[in-house]
BALOBA-1460 file (C-alpha; in Angstrom, 3 decimals):
// residues 296
<rec num="1" residu="m" x="161.603" y="105.753" z="-161.427"/>
<rec num="2" residu="e" x="160.256" y="105.073" z="-164.889"/>
<rec num="3" residu="l" x="158.028" y="107.611" z="-166.397"/>
<rec num="4" residu="i" x="155.764" y="104.876" z="-167.889"/>
<rec num="5" residu="d" x="155.202" y="103.570" z="-164.363"/>
<rec num="6" residu="l" x="154.117" y="107.158" z="-163.205"/>
<rec num="7" residu="v" x="151.713" y="107.471" z="-166.054"/>
<rec num="8" residu="t" x="150.208" y="104.077" z="-165.550"/>
<rec num="9" residu="f" x="150.067" y="104.765" z="-161.806"/>
<rec num="10" residu="s" x="148.169" y="108.088" z="-162.635"/>
<rec num="11" residu="a" x="145.688" y="106.433" z="-165.009"/>
<rec num="12" residu="v" x="144.780" y="103.681" z="-162.192"/>
<rec num="13" residu="a" x="144.330" y="106.334" z="-159.836"/>
<rec num="14" residu="r" x="142.078" y="108.494" z="-161.893"/>
<rec num="15" residu="n" x="140.213" y="105.354" z="-163.065"/>
<rec num="16" residu="g" x="139.850" y="103.690" z="-159.817"/>
<rec num="17" residu="g" x="140.918" y="100.188" z="-161.232"/>
<rec num="18" residu="i" x="142.988" y="98.364" z="-163.733"/>
<rec num="19" residu="t" x="140.451" y="97.768" z="-166.360"/>
<rec num="20" residu="r" x="139.272" y="101.345" z="-167.262"/>
<rec num="21" residu="a" x="143.140" y="102.255" z="-166.928"/>
<rec num="22" residu="a" x="144.257" y="99.744" z="-169.431"/>
<rec num="23" residu="e" x="141.379" y="101.037" z="-171.850"/>
<rec num="24" residu="e" x="142.720" y="104.583" z="-171.399"/>
<rec num="25" residu="l" x="146.292" y="103.487" z="-171.950"/>
<rec num="26" residu="k" x="145.224" y="101.373" z="-174.936"/>
<rec num="27" residu="t" x="147.273" y="98.337" z="-173.444"/>
<rec num="28" residu="v" x="146.410" y="94.982" z="-171.620"/>
<rec num="29" residu="q" x="145.439" y="94.726" z="-168.170"/>
<rec num="30" residu="s" x="148.414" y="92.375" z="-167.404"/>
<rec num="31" residu="n" x="150.853" y="95.325" z="-168.410"/>
<rec num="32" residu="v" x="149.205" y="97.834" z="-166.000"/>
<rec num="33" residu="t" x="149.184" y="95.450" z="-163.101"/>
<rec num="34" residu="q" x="152.924" y="94.950" z="-163.556"/>
<rec num="35" residu="r" x="153.758" y="98.625" z="-163.767"/>
<rec num="36" residu="v" x="151.919" y="99.237" z="-160.709"/>
<rec num="37" residu="k" x="153.530" y="96.437" z="-158.825"/>
<rec num="38" residu="a" x="156.995" y="97.545" z="-160.192"/>
<rec num="39" residu="l" x="156.615" y="101.174" z="-158.606"/>
<rec num="40" residu="e" x="155.264" y="99.716" z="-155.320"/>
<rec num="41" residu="a" x="158.391" y="97.574" z="-155.132"/>
<rec num="42" residu="e" x="160.459" y="100.579" z="-155.900"/>
<rec num="43" residu="i" x="158.990" y="103.023" z="-153.432"/>
<rec num="44" residu="g" x="158.636" y="100.316" z="-151.135"/>
<rec num="45" residu="t" x="155.159" y="100.796" z="-150.027"/>
<rec num="46" residu="a" x="151.602" y="99.917" z="-151.221"/>
<rec num="47" residu="l" x="150.113" y="102.702" z="-153.384"/>
<rec num="48" residu="f" x="146.605" y="101.368" z="-153.719"/>
<rec num="49" residu="e" x="143.986" y="99.599" z="-151.539"/>
<rec num="50" residu="r" x="142.433" y="96.794" z="-153.368"/>
<rec num="51" residu="h" x="138.771" y="95.943" z="-152.883"/>
<rec num="52" residu="s" x="135.805" y="94.405" z="-154.754"/>
<rec num="53" residu="r" x="134.779" y="98.034" z="-155.974"/>
<rec num="54" residu="g" x="138.366" y="98.600" z="-157.517"/>
<rec num="55" residu="m" x="141.417" y="100.408" z="-156.136"/>
<rec num="56" residu="t" x="141.636" y="103.554" z="-153.939"/>
<rec num="57" residu="l" x="144.917" y="105.477" z="-153.073"/>
<rec num="58" residu="t" x="146.600" y="104.619" z="-149.938"/>
<rec num="59" residu="g" x="148.253" y="107.610" z="-147.920"/>
<rec num="60" residu="a" x="151.498" y="107.205" z="-149.809"/>
<rec num="61" residu="g" x="149.475" y="107.126" z="-153.139"/>
<rec num="62" residu="r" x="147.649" y="110.225" z="-152.551"/>
<rec num="63" residu="r" x="151.014" y="111.952" z="-151.617"/>
<rec num="64" residu="l" x="152.624" y="110.511" z="-154.920"/>
<rec num="65" residu="f" x="149.533" y="111.303" z="-157.220"/>
<rec num="66" residu="p" x="149.858" y="115.256" z="-157.800"/>
<rec num="67" residu="y" x="153.844" y="114.554" z="-158.547"/>
<rec num="68" residu="a" x="152.942" y="111.832" z="-160.995"/>
<rec num="69" residu="q" x="150.341" y="113.973" z="-162.694"/>
<rec num="70" residu="r" x="152.669" y="116.731" z="-163.083"/>
<rec num="71" residu="m" x="155.674" y="114.663" z="-164.527"/>
<rec num="72" residu="a" x="153.370" y="112.813" z="-166.980"/>
<rec num="73" residu="a" x="151.831" y="116.004" z="-168.009"/>
<rec num="74" residu="l" x="155.246" y="117.824" z="-168.355"/>
<rec num="75" residu="a" x="156.374" y="114.792" z="-170.441"/>
<rec num="76" residu="r" x="153.375" y="115.172" z="-172.679"/>
<rec num="77" residu="e" x="153.848" y="118.599" z="-173.034"/>
<rec num="78" residu="a" x="157.419" y="118.533" z="-173.885"/>
<rec num="79" residu="t" x="156.787" y="115.839" z="-176.801"/>
<rec num="80" residu="l" x="154.130" y="117.996" z="-178.190"/>
<rec num="81" residu="a" x="156.340" y="120.982" z="-178.071"/>
<rec num="82" residu="a" x="159.005" y="119.302" z="-179.859"/>
<rec num="83" residu="q" x="156.740" y="117.784" z="-182.588"/>
<rec num="84" residu="d" x="155.112" y="121.143" z="-183.001"/>
<rec num="85" residu="d" x="156.359" y="122.663" z="-186.372"/>
<rec num="86" residu="g" x="153.646" y="125.251" z="-186.868"/>
<rec num="87" residu="e" x="150.896" y="122.901" z="-188.528"/>
<rec num="88" residu="p" x="148.024" y="121.827" z="-186.144"/>
<rec num="89" residu="k" x="148.145" y="118.155" z="-185.718"/>
<rec num="90" residu="g" x="148.394" y="115.537" z="-183.046"/>
<rec num="91" residu="p" x="146.152" y="114.986" z="-179.875"/>
<rec num="92" residu="l" x="143.998" y="117.747" z="-178.324"/>
<rec num="93" residu="a" x="142.235" y="116.980" z="-174.974"/>
<rec num="94" residu="i" x="139.211" y="119.297" z="-174.333"/>
<rec num="95" residu="g" x="137.020" y="119.005" z="-171.403"/>
<rec num="96" residu="s" x="133.323" y="120.679" z="-170.957"/>
<rec num="97" residu="m" x="130.379" y="120.725" z="-168.866"/>
<rec num="98" residu="e" x="127.907" y="118.173" z="-170.237"/>
<rec num="99" residu="t" x="125.362" y="121.096" z="-170.911"/>
<rec num="100" residu="t" x="127.675" y="122.984" z="-172.846"/>
<rec num="101" residu="a" x="128.968" y="119.876" z="-174.886"/>
<rec num="102" residu="a" x="125.259" y="119.037" z="-175.723"/>
<rec num="103" residu="v" x="124.340" y="122.383" z="-177.355"/>
<rec num="104" residu="r" x="127.308" y="124.784" z="-177.880"/>
<rec num="105" residu="l" x="130.118" y="122.381" z="-178.879"/>
<rec num="106" residu="p" x="128.947" y="120.387" z="-182.026"/>
<rec num="107" residu="t" x="129.016" y="123.416" z="-184.431"/>
<rec num="108" residu="l" x="132.496" y="124.411" z="-182.933"/>
<rec num="109" residu="f" x="133.951" y="121.095" z="-183.152"/>
<rec num="110" residu="a" x="132.602" y="120.484" z="-186.781"/>
<rec num="111" residu="e" x="134.329" y="123.823" z="-187.864"/>
<rec num="112" residu="f" x="137.590" y="122.947" z="-186.143"/>
<rec num="113" residu="h" x="137.778" y="119.463" z="-187.626"/>
<rec num="114" residu="r" x="136.989" y="121.195" z="-191.213"/>
<rec num="115" residu="r" x="139.919" y="123.403" z="-190.579"/>
<rec num="116" residu="f" x="142.391" y="121.162" z="-188.913"/>
<rec num="117" residu="p" x="141.638" y="117.678" z="-189.878"/>
<rec num="118" residu="k" x="144.932" y="116.232" z="-188.704"/>
<rec num="119" residu="v" x="144.230" y="117.062" z="-185.132"/>
<rec num="120" residu="t" x="142.876" y="114.274" z="-183.019"/>
<rec num="121" residu="l" x="140.217" y="115.935" z="-180.872"/>
<rec num="122" residu="t" x="139.023" y="114.071" z="-177.620"/>
<rec num="123" residu="l" x="136.220" y="115.512" z="-175.311"/>
<rec num="124" residu="t" x="135.730" y="114.857" z="-171.592"/>
<rec num="125" residu="t" x="132.586" y="115.959" z="-169.754"/>
<rec num="126" residu="a" x="132.580" y="116.552" z="-166.171"/>
<rec num="127" residu="t" x="131.637" y="119.203" z="-163.621"/>
<rec num="128" residu="t" x="133.344" y="122.710" z="-163.364"/>
<rec num="129" residu="g" x="135.451" y="121.670" z="-160.248"/>
<rec num="130" residu="d" x="136.864" y="118.561" z="-162.019"/>
<rec num="131" residu="l" x="137.679" y="120.199" z="-165.337"/>
<rec num="132" residu="i" x="139.493" y="122.992" z="-163.511"/>
<rec num="133" residu="a" x="141.472" y="120.189" z="-161.824"/>
<rec num="134" residu="g" x="142.124" y="118.582" z="-165.240"/>
<rec num="135" residu="v" x="143.589" y="121.731" z="-166.772"/>
<rec num="136" residu="l" x="145.849" y="122.464" z="-163.720"/>
<rec num="137" residu="n" x="147.171" y="118.894" z="-163.727"/>
<rec num="138" residu="a" x="147.475" y="119.086" z="-167.711"/>
<rec num="139" residu="t" x="145.456" y="116.143" z="-168.498"/>
<rec num="140" residu="l" x="143.147" y="118.522" z="-170.419"/>
<rec num="141" residu="d" x="144.588" y="121.086" z="-172.793"/>
<rec num="142" residu="g" x="141.688" y="123.468" z="-172.216"/>
<rec num="143" residu="a" x="138.120" y="123.207" z="-170.911"/>
<rec num="144" residu="f" x="134.829" y="125.023" z="-170.746"/>
<rec num="145" residu="v" x="133.609" y="125.890" z="-167.224"/>
<rec num="146" residu="a" x="131.151" y="128.048" z="-165.653"/>
<rec num="147" residu="a" x="132.194" y="131.463" z="-164.311"/>
<rec num="148" residu="p" x="133.384" y="132.953" z="-161.966"/>
<rec num="149" residu="i" x="137.137" y="131.532" z="-162.093"/>
<rec num="150" residu="e" x="139.934" y="133.060" z="-160.299"/>
<rec num="151" residu="h" x="143.069" y="131.261" z="-160.371"/>
<rec num="152" residu="a" x="146.804" y="132.612" z="-160.846"/>
<rec num="153" residu="d" x="147.621" y="129.487" z="-163.136"/>
<rec num="154" residu="l" x="144.836" y="129.823" z="-165.403"/>
<rec num="155" residu="v" x="143.658" y="132.199" z="-168.208"/>
<rec num="156" residu="a" x="140.039" y="132.335" z="-169.280"/>
<rec num="157" residu="t" x="138.127" y="133.666" z="-172.235"/>
<rec num="158" residu="v" x="134.389" y="134.195" z="-172.198"/>
<rec num="159" residu="a" x="132.979" y="131.704" z="-174.644"/>
<rec num="160" residu="f" x="129.189" y="131.645" z="-174.297"/>
<rec num="161" residu="h" x="126.630" y="133.741" z="-172.242"/>
<rec num="162" residu="e" x="124.137" y="131.478" z="-170.599"/>
<rec num="163" residu="e" x="120.505" y="132.355" z="-169.086"/>
<rec num="164" residu="l" x="119.819" y="129.868" z="-166.218"/>
<rec num="165" residu="v" x="116.152" y="129.011" z="-165.561"/>
<rec num="166" residu="l" x="114.248" y="127.000" z="-163.194"/>
<rec num="167" residu="v" x="112.974" y="123.637" z="-164.884"/>
<rec num="168" residu="t" x="109.919" y="122.232" z="-163.403"/>
<rec num="169" residu="p" x="107.301" y="119.537" z="-164.103"/>
<rec num="170" residu="k" x="104.773" y="120.871" z="-166.773"/>
<rec num="171" residu="r" x="101.934" y="121.190" z="-164.142"/>
<rec num="172" residu="f" x="103.701" y="124.115" z="-162.525"/>
<rec num="173" residu="t" x="103.054" y="127.242" z="-164.660"/>
<rec num="174" residu="s" x="104.321" y="129.754" z="-162.175"/>
<rec num="175" residu="l" x="106.932" y="129.997" z="-159.347"/>
<rec num="176" residu="a" x="104.037" y="130.833" z="-157.074"/>
<rec num="177" residu="g" x="102.425" y="127.696" z="-158.113"/>
<rec num="178" residu="l" x="105.288" y="125.817" z="-157.315"/>
<rec num="179" residu="r" x="105.933" y="127.269" z="-153.869"/>
<rec num="180" residu="a" x="102.200" y="126.703" z="-153.070"/>
<rec num="181" residu="g" x="102.021" y="123.180" z="-154.380"/>
<rec num="182" residu="t" x="105.113" y="121.648" z="-152.633"/>
<rec num="183" residu="p" x="105.799" y="120.698" z="-149.032"/>
<rec num="184" residu="e" x="107.436" y="123.346" z="-146.621"/>
<rec num="185" residu="s" x="110.821" y="121.653" z="-147.067"/>
<rec num="186" residu="g" x="110.518" y="122.091" z="-150.969"/>
<rec num="187" residu="p" x="110.630" y="119.858" z="-153.968"/>
<rec num="188" residu="t" x="113.636" y="117.434" z="-154.694"/>
<rec num="189" residu="a" x="116.702" y="119.309" z="-156.089"/>
<rec num="190" residu="l" x="117.765" y="117.274" z="-159.293"/>
<rec num="191" residu="v" x="121.652" y="118.034" z="-159.476"/>
<rec num="192" residu="f" x="124.925" y="116.865" z="-160.992"/>
<rec num="193" residu="r" x="127.370" y="115.827" z="-158.525"/>
<rec num="194" residu="s" x="129.302" y="118.152" z="-156.302"/>
<rec num="195" residu="g" x="131.428" y="120.854" z="-158.314"/>
<rec num="196" residu="c" x="128.743" y="121.623" z="-160.614"/>
<rec num="197" residu="t" x="128.125" y="125.648" z="-160.720"/>
<rec num="198" residu="y" x="124.377" y="125.104" z="-161.651"/>
<rec num="199" residu="r" x="123.945" y="122.791" z="-158.688"/>
<rec num="200" residu="q" x="125.389" y="125.717" z="-156.546"/>
<rec num="201" residu="r" x="122.894" y="128.164" z="-158.046"/>
<rec num="202" residu="l" x="119.887" y="126.019" z="-157.561"/>
<rec num="203" residu="e" x="120.892" y="125.397" z="-153.979"/>
<rec num="204" residu="q" x="121.310" y="129.043" z="-153.460"/>
<rec num="205" residu="l" x="117.838" y="129.491" z="-154.976"/>
<rec num="206" residu="f" x="116.336" y="127.143" z="-152.761"/>
<rec num="207" residu="t" x="117.992" y="128.858" z="-149.673"/>
<rec num="208" residu="d" x="116.201" y="132.072" z="-150.764"/>
<rec num="209" residu="f" x="112.897" y="130.140" z="-151.100"/>
<rec num="210" residu="g" x="113.479" y="128.939" z="-147.600"/>
<rec num="211" residu="w" x="114.140" y="125.368" z="-148.706"/>
<rec num="212" residu="p" x="117.769" y="124.741" z="-147.651"/>
<rec num="213" residu="s" x="117.046" y="121.233" z="-146.385"/>
<rec num="214" residu="a" x="115.332" y="119.917" z="-149.581"/>
<rec num="215" residu="a" x="116.333" y="116.477" z="-150.661"/>
<rec num="216" residu="r" x="118.959" y="116.317" z="-153.372"/>
<rec num="217" residu="f" x="119.007" y="113.588" z="-156.161"/>
<rec num="218" residu="e" x="122.374" y="113.241" z="-158.361"/>
<rec num="219" residu="l" x="122.141" y="112.450" z="-161.952"/>
<rec num="220" residu="g" x="124.941" y="111.951" z="-164.388"/>
<rec num="221" residu="t" x="123.530" y="113.031" z="-167.824"/>
<rec num="222" residu="l" x="121.630" y="116.008" z="-169.143"/>
<rec num="223" residu="d" x="118.916" y="113.871" z="-170.757"/>
<rec num="224" residu="g" x="118.381" y="112.075" z="-167.469"/>
<rec num="225" residu="m" x="118.084" y="115.351" z="-165.650"/>
<rec num="226" residu="v" x="115.273" y="116.814" z="-168.023"/>
<rec num="227" residu="g" x="113.602" y="113.303" z="-168.062"/>
<rec num="228" residu="c" x="113.262" y="113.285" z="-164.133"/>
<rec num="229" residu="v" x="111.922" y="116.787" z="-164.183"/>
<rec num="230" residu="a" x="109.449" y="115.785" z="-166.855"/>
<rec num="231" residu="a" x="108.278" y="112.825" z="-164.881"/>
<rec num="232" residu="g" x="107.524" y="114.863" z="-161.774"/>
<rec num="233" residu="m" x="110.629" y="113.681" z="-159.675"/>
<rec num="234" residu="g" x="111.984" y="117.195" z="-158.887"/>
<rec num="235" residu="v" x="113.109" y="120.568" z="-160.194"/>
<rec num="236" residu="s" x="116.486" y="121.723" z="-161.512"/>
<rec num="237" residu="v" x="118.362" y="124.829" z="-162.692"/>
<rec num="238" residu="l" x="119.720" y="124.699" z="-166.411"/>
<rec num="239" residu="p" x="120.735" y="127.009" z="-169.294"/>
<rec num="240" residu="r" x="117.434" y="127.935" z="-171.118"/>
<rec num="241" residu="a" x="119.375" y="127.143" z="-174.558"/>
<rec num="242" residu="v" x="119.764" y="123.587" z="-173.377"/>
<rec num="243" residu="v" x="116.445" y="122.736" z="-172.316"/>
<rec num="244" residu="e" x="114.891" y="124.855" z="-175.341"/>
<rec num="245" residu="r" x="116.540" y="122.202" z="-177.656"/>
<rec num="246" residu="s" x="115.659" y="119.243" z="-175.709"/>
<rec num="247" residu="e" x="113.300" y="116.434" z="-177.197"/>
<rec num="248" residu="q" x="111.316" y="116.763" z="-173.673"/>
<rec num="249" residu="r" x="110.838" y="120.403" z="-173.689"/>
<rec num="250" residu="k" x="107.065" y="120.167" z="-174.293"/>
<rec num="251" residu="d" x="107.058" y="118.158" z="-170.954"/>
<rec num="252" residu="v" x="108.337" y="120.683" z="-168.671"/>
<rec num="253" residu="s" x="108.002" y="124.184" z="-167.650"/>
<rec num="254" residu="l" x="110.808" y="127.046" z="-167.731"/>
<rec num="255" residu="h" x="110.571" y="129.803" z="-165.083"/>
<rec num="256" residu="t" x="112.728" y="133.026" z="-165.306"/>
<rec num="257" residu="i" x="114.830" y="133.534" z="-162.039"/>
<rec num="258" residu="d" x="115.975" y="136.850" z="-160.809"/>
<rec num="259" residu="a" x="119.707" y="137.905" z="-160.843"/>
<rec num="260" residu="p" x="122.095" y="136.962" z="-159.809"/>
<rec num="261" residu="w" x="121.387" y="133.481" z="-160.085"/>
<rec num="262" residu="s" x="120.030" y="133.482" z="-163.743"/>
<rec num="263" residu="q" x="123.265" y="134.886" z="-165.626"/>
<rec num="264" residu="v" x="126.315" y="132.858" z="-166.014"/>
<rec num="265" residu="d" x="129.123" y="132.967" z="-168.506"/>
<rec num="266" residu="t" x="130.737" y="129.804" z="-169.806"/>
<rec num="267" residu="l" x="134.665" y="130.357" z="-170.016"/>
<rec num="268" residu="f" x="137.275" y="128.461" z="-171.892"/>
<rec num="269" residu="i" x="140.300" y="127.984" z="-169.683"/>
<rec num="270" residu="q" x="143.858" y="127.056" z="-170.440"/>
<rec num="271" residu="r" x="147.016" y="126.828" z="-168.024"/>
<rec num="272" residu="l" x="148.816" y="130.111" z="-168.137"/>
<rec num="273" residu="s" x="152.261" y="128.404" z="-168.238"/>
<rec num="274" residu="a" x="151.271" y="125.803" z="-170.890"/>
<rec num="275" residu="h" x="153.140" y="125.913" z="-174.305"/>
<rec num="276" residu="q" x="150.780" y="127.251" z="-176.718"/>
<rec num="277" residu="y" x="151.200" y="124.648" z="-179.404"/>
<rec num="278" residu="s" x="149.577" y="124.937" z="-182.823"/>
<rec num="279" residu="a" x="146.624" y="122.446" z="-182.240"/>
<rec num="280" residu="l" x="145.508" y="124.464" z="-179.236"/>
<rec num="281" residu="e" x="145.972" y="127.681" z="-180.982"/>
<rec num="282" residu="g" x="143.927" y="126.492" z="-183.821"/>
<rec num="283" residu="f" x="141.292" y="125.501" z="-181.405"/>
<rec num="284" residu="t" x="140.994" y="129.208" z="-179.808"/>
<rec num="285" residu="s" x="141.190" y="130.493" z="-183.309"/>
<rec num="286" residu="c" x="137.876" y="128.777" z="-183.861"/>
<rec num="287" residu="l" x="136.505" y="129.633" z="-180.582"/>
<rec num="288" residu="t" x="137.109" y="133.479" z="-180.596"/>
<rec num="289" residu="g" x="135.721" y="133.950" z="-184.059"/>
<rec num="290" residu="a" x="133.435" y="136.876" z="-184.431"/>
<rec num="291" residu="d" x="130.197" y="134.512" z="-184.397"/>
<rec num="292" residu="r" x="131.455" y="132.287" z="-181.751"/>
<rec num="293" residu="v" x="130.389" y="134.244" z="-178.467"/>
<rec num="294" residu="i" x="126.584" y="133.991" z="-178.736"/>
<rec num="295" residu="a" x="123.603" y="134.675" z="-176.302"/>
<rec num="296" residu="a" x="121.548" y="132.040" z="-175.025"/>
């Protein structure tokens, strides 16, 4: 079983198709197709179901996937460890919630690039759940996620403190006005996809308000979220610092919410067993600077 076949299989599984996997691997689609077919022939069973929307894992593929992820990650880590001569350089894969990436990371990344220009930094945005999975399977070297996180294989450092607020259309100047001016089922909850901590906080808040069955509408971007609130489509829970810096701040109202839903720490997580190579150590040295842990 060739390692390159397993790496290719993992890329197709993560991306749901040949085209995006080829882009990730920086190769042509025919190479990806050939590698997948070779692996299926060696194992003796189909690993993917092909359909018009892409490719999904078969039962055999789902069973193979975590092993392939671990083997690919171990090979990458071994290469980086062997190449690590103490000077930060080479690839560094960081993940982040979109809200954190939009507001908190530009200054941090600029400082890191200034100090360690030989490191090739890549950023992936996703929900907390997906980011944790990425760190655990070593497709990410570290990630910014929402607390709390309790996992024996992860180590977490508090990076930022966030105050969460309820974001509503401009016409609602108070929570009392919102509750009086919406149907008994409540307003539409504008949320990121399942696995997002802010979505969980909004759903808990809606339960407290007596709106557990309110409609949900999933959005994929921060700008889209604030824009839909401004247009009167629904409400959301987001960090105050994020909305305050949005170009659409004047078109929405922010409402303070009570503890425990209003406070959340953003953590930087790493695998406990991972080799602490120089690029990652350089990044954490920027993160833990005295001016880096800031209030919202």
